[in-house]
C-alpha positions as CSV (number, residue, x, y, z in Angstrom):
1,M,0.0,0.0,0.0
2,K,1.4,3.4,-0.9
3,I,0.3,6.7,0.6
4,K,1.4,10.1,-0.6
5,L,2.3,12.3,2.4
6,G,2.2,15.8,1.1
7,K,4.5,18.2,-0.7
8,K,7.7,19.9,0.2
9,K,9.9,22.2,-1.8
10,A,13.4,21.1,-2.8
11,E,15.4,20.4,0.4
12,K,18.4,22.5,1.2
13,R,21.7,20.6,1.2
14,N,25.0,21.1,3.0
15,A,28.5,21.3,1.5
16,K,28.7,17.5,1.3
17,G,25.5,17.3,-0.8
18,E,23.5,15.8,2.1
19,A,20.0,16.9,3.0
20,R,20.2,19.5,5.8
21,A,18.2,18.5,8.8
22,E,15.2,20.7,9.7
23,A,12.4,20.0,12.2
24,I,8.8,20.9,11.5
25,S,7.1,23.5,13.6
26,E,3.7,25.0,14.2
27,K,4.6,27.6,11.6
28,G,5.6,24.9,9.1
29,K,3.7,24.5,5.9
30,F,0.4,22.7,6.4
31,A,1.2,20.0,3.8
32,I,4.5,19.0,5.5
33,V,2.9,18.8,8.9
34,E,0.0,16.7,7.5
35,S,2.6,14.5,5.8
36,Y,4.1,13.5,9.1
37,K,0.6,13.1,10.7
38,S,-0.2,10.6,8.0
39,A,3.1,8.7,8.5
40,R,2.4,8.8,12.3
41,T,-1.0,7.3,11.8
42,N,0.3,4.5,9.6
43,I,3.1,3.6,12.0
44,M,0.6,3.6,14.9
45,F,-1.4,1.0,12.9
46,S,1.7,-1.0,12.4
47,L,2.4,-1.0,16.1
48,S,-1.3,-1.6,17.1
49,A,-0.9,-5.4,17.2
50,D,2.2,-5.2,19.5
51,D,2.5,-4.1,23.1
52,N,5.9,-2.8,22.3
53,K,5.6,0.9,21.3
54,A,9.3,1.4,20.6
55,F,10.6,1.6,17.1
56,A,13.8,2.6,15.3
57,V,14.3,4.8,12.3
58,T,17.2,3.9,10.1
59,S,18.4,4.0,6.4
60,Y,20.9,2.1,4.3
61,S,23.3,5.0,3.7
62,K,24.3,8.1,5.5
63,G,22.8,11.4,4.3
64,D,19.4,9.9,3.5
65,G,17.6,12.0,6.0
66,K,16.9,9.5,8.8
67,S,17.6,11.9,11.6
68,T,15.2,14.5,10.1
69,V,12.5,11.9,9.7
70,S,13.0,10.4,13.2
71,S,12.9,13.9,14.8
72,N,9.8,15.0,12.9
73,L,8.1,11.7,13.7
74,A,8.8,12.3,17.3
75,I,7.3,15.8,17.1
76,S,4.3,14.4,15.4
77,F,3.8,11.6,17.9
78,S,4.1,14.1,20.8
79,K,1.1,16.1,19.3
80,T,-1.1,13.1,20.3
81,E,-0.7,13.9,24.0
82,N,1.4,10.8,24.4
83,R,4.7,11.0,26.3
84,V,7.4,10.5,23.7
85,L,11.2,10.0,24.1
86,L,13.5,10.3,21.1
87,I,16.9,8.6,21.7
88,D,19.9,9.3,19.4
89,T,21.6,5.9,19.3
90,D,23.9,7.0,16.4
91,L,27.0,7.1,18.7
92,R,29.3,7.5,15.7
93,R,27.7,10.4,13.9
94,P,25.1,12.1,16.1
95,N,22.7,14.7,14.6
96,V,19.5,14.9,16.7
97,H,21.0,17.5,19.0
98,N,21.7,19.8,16.0
99,I,18.1,19.5,14.8
100,F,16.6,20.5,18.2
101,K,19.5,22.8,19.1
102,V,20.2,21.2,22.5
103,T,23.6,20.4,24.0
104,N,25.3,17.0,23.4
105,E,28.0,17.2,26.0
106,I,26.6,14.2,27.9
107,G,24.0,11.8,26.8
108,L,23.4,8.1,26.2
109,S,27.0,7.0,26.0
110,N,27.7,8.7,29.3
111,I,24.8,7.0,31.0
112,I,26.0,3.5,29.7
113,G,29.5,4.4,30.7
114,K,28.3,5.3,34.3
115,M,29.3,8.9,33.9
116,G,25.8,10.2,34.4
117,N,22.2,9.1,35.0
118,F,19.1,9.5,32.9
119,E,17.5,12.2,35.1
120,E,20.6,14.4,34.8
121,V,21.1,13.9,31.1
122,V,17.7,13.8,29.5
123,H,16.3,17.1,27.9
124,R,12.8,17.4,29.3
125,N,10.0,19.0,27.4
126,V,12.0,20.2,24.5
127,L,8.5,20.4,23.1
128,P,5.3,19.6,25.0
129,N,5.3,15.8,25.7
130,L,8.6,15.3,24.0
131,D,11.9,14.5,25.8
132,I,15.2,13.9,24.0
133,L,18.2,11.8,25.0
134,T,21.2,12.8,22.9
135,S,24.0,10.4,22.0
136,G,26.6,12.1,24.3
137,T,30.3,11.8,24.0
138,I,31.4,9.8,21.0
139,P,32.9,6.5,22.4
140,P,35.6,4.3,21.0
141,N,33.3,1.2,21.3
142,P,29.7,2.2,20.3
143,S,28.6,-1.3,19.3
144,E,29.7,-2.7,22.7
145,L,27.8,0.0,24.5
146,I,24.6,-0.6,22.5
147,C,24.6,-4.4,23.2
148,S,25.5,-3.9,26.9
149,Q,23.2,-5.1,29.7
150,R,23.2,-1.5,31.1
151,F,21.8,-0.2,27.9
152,I,19.2,-3.0,27.7
153,D,18.1,-2.3,31.3
154,L,17.8,1.4,30.6
155,V,15.7,0.9,27.5
156,T,13.5,-1.6,29.3
157,R,12.8,1.0,32.1
158,L,12.2,3.8,29.6
159,K,9.6,1.9,27.7
160,E,7.6,1.6,30.9
161,E,7.9,5.4,31.5
162,Y,7.0,6.6,28.0
163,D,4.1,5.9,25.6
164,Y,6.4,5.8,22.6
165,V,10.2,5.5,22.4
166,I,11.8,6.4,19.0
167,F,15.4,5.5,18.2
168,D,17.5,7.4,15.6
169,T,20.0,4.7,14.6
170,P,23.1,4.5,12.3
171,P,22.6,3.5,8.7
172,I,22.4,-0.3,8.4
173,G,24.5,-0.3,5.3
174,V,27.4,1.3,7.1
175,V,27.4,-0.4,10.6
176,A,25.3,-3.0,12.3
177,D,24.6,-1.0,15.4
178,A,20.9,-0.6,14.5
179,L,20.3,-4.3,14.4
180,L,21.5,-4.7,18.0
181,L,18.1,-3.0,18.9
182,K,16.0,-5.7,17.2
183,D,14.9,-7.4,20.5
184,L,14.1,-4.2,22.2
185,I,11.8,-2.6,19.5
186,A,8.7,-3.5,17.5
187,G,10.6,-3.0,14.3
188,F,12.4,-0.6,11.9
189,V,11.1,2.3,9.8
190,V,13.5,2.7,6.9
191,V,14.1,6.0,5.2
192,L,14.7,5.8,1.4
193,R,15.9,8.7,-0.6
194,E,14.9,9.2,-4.2
195,R,17.8,9.1,-6.7
196,S,20.1,8.0,-3.9
197,T,18.9,4.7,-2.4
198,T,19.2,2.0,-5.1
199,H,17.3,-1.2,-5.6
200,G,20.5,-3.0,-4.6
201,D,20.6,-1.1,-1.4
202,I,17.0,-2.1,-0.6
203,Q,17.7,-5.7,-1.3
204,N,20.8,-5.7,0.8
205,L,18.9,-4.0,3.7
206,L,16.0,-6.5,3.5
207,E,18.4,-9.4,3.5
208,T,20.5,-8.0,6.4
209,V,17.4,-7.4,8.5
210,R,16.0,-10.9,7.6
211,L,19.3,-12.6,8.6
212,A,19.2,-10.7,11.9
213,D,15.6,-11.9,12.5
214,G,14.5,-8.2,12.7
215,K,11.2,-6.8,11.6
216,L,10.4,-4.0,9.2
217,L,7.4,-1.7,9.9
218,G,7.5,0.2,6.6
219,F,9.5,2.7,4.5
220,V,9.5,6.4,4.3
221,K,10.5,7.7,0.9
222,V,11.9,11.2,0.8
223,G,12.9,13.6,-1.9
224,C,10.5,12.1,-4.5
225,E,10.0,14.8,-7.1
226,R,6.6,15.0,-8.7
227,R,6.5,15.7,-12.4
228,K,6.1,19.4,-13.3
229,K,2.8,20.4,-14.7
230,R,2.5,23.3,-17.2
231,G,3.0,26.5,-15.2
232,K,3.6,24.6,-12.0
233,R,6.7,24.1,-10.0
234,G,8.0,20.7,-9.0
235,Y,7.6,19.6,-5.4
236,Y,9.3,17.1,-3.2
237,Y,7.0,14.5,-1.6
238,Y,7.2,12.2,1.4
239,Q,5.7,8.8,1.0
240,Y,5.1,6.0,3.4
241,Y,5.0,2.3,2.4
242,Y,3.7,-0.5,4.5
243,Y,6.0,-3.5,4.5
């Protein structure tokens, strides 16, 4: 099933050619806000048969826009009056703190490394009903931290405290860190970028997740340009695909 999720003008890109992360706001364009509402609704349906309300957002390659999507999904979920926690588990290349303009001096890695506790580190009410746990200090052993018992215990506790826990994870095609979450979450939402993610990338991702015995909830396709009509400008669409 394919659902168009609204229109967005061509995205601004940084010096490396990657999409520059921006969060939606109350003043954002109606179509963009509605796009994320539609994605939220479909993800909620995907989660409805599972008591586990935690899910991860990932991609195959870096620069596909997963941090932007995970951040905007977290904002959208928080609008439902549910308590939402967004955790940046990309300990190698964190970006969530830049999107929300919060500090990243201490975060998840510091909690796991026993250099802080959750209450001291978490950013409360960045937006109403939305808390954010940044990645923290970049560690030399990110994979070992993510699969540690201390991390598992932390996530288990946080899933009891929040209605939804959303993880921003590293690209699966770059490192396997995201797959270490498979037993803690309901599944993965994968971000695909038009003219960047290839069919081969998707096949490799599907096979990697299958071999890890993980579950896919669906795909969010970004940067999909609609054909220009006479006298009309082209727009960029967000689309959500059930898996």
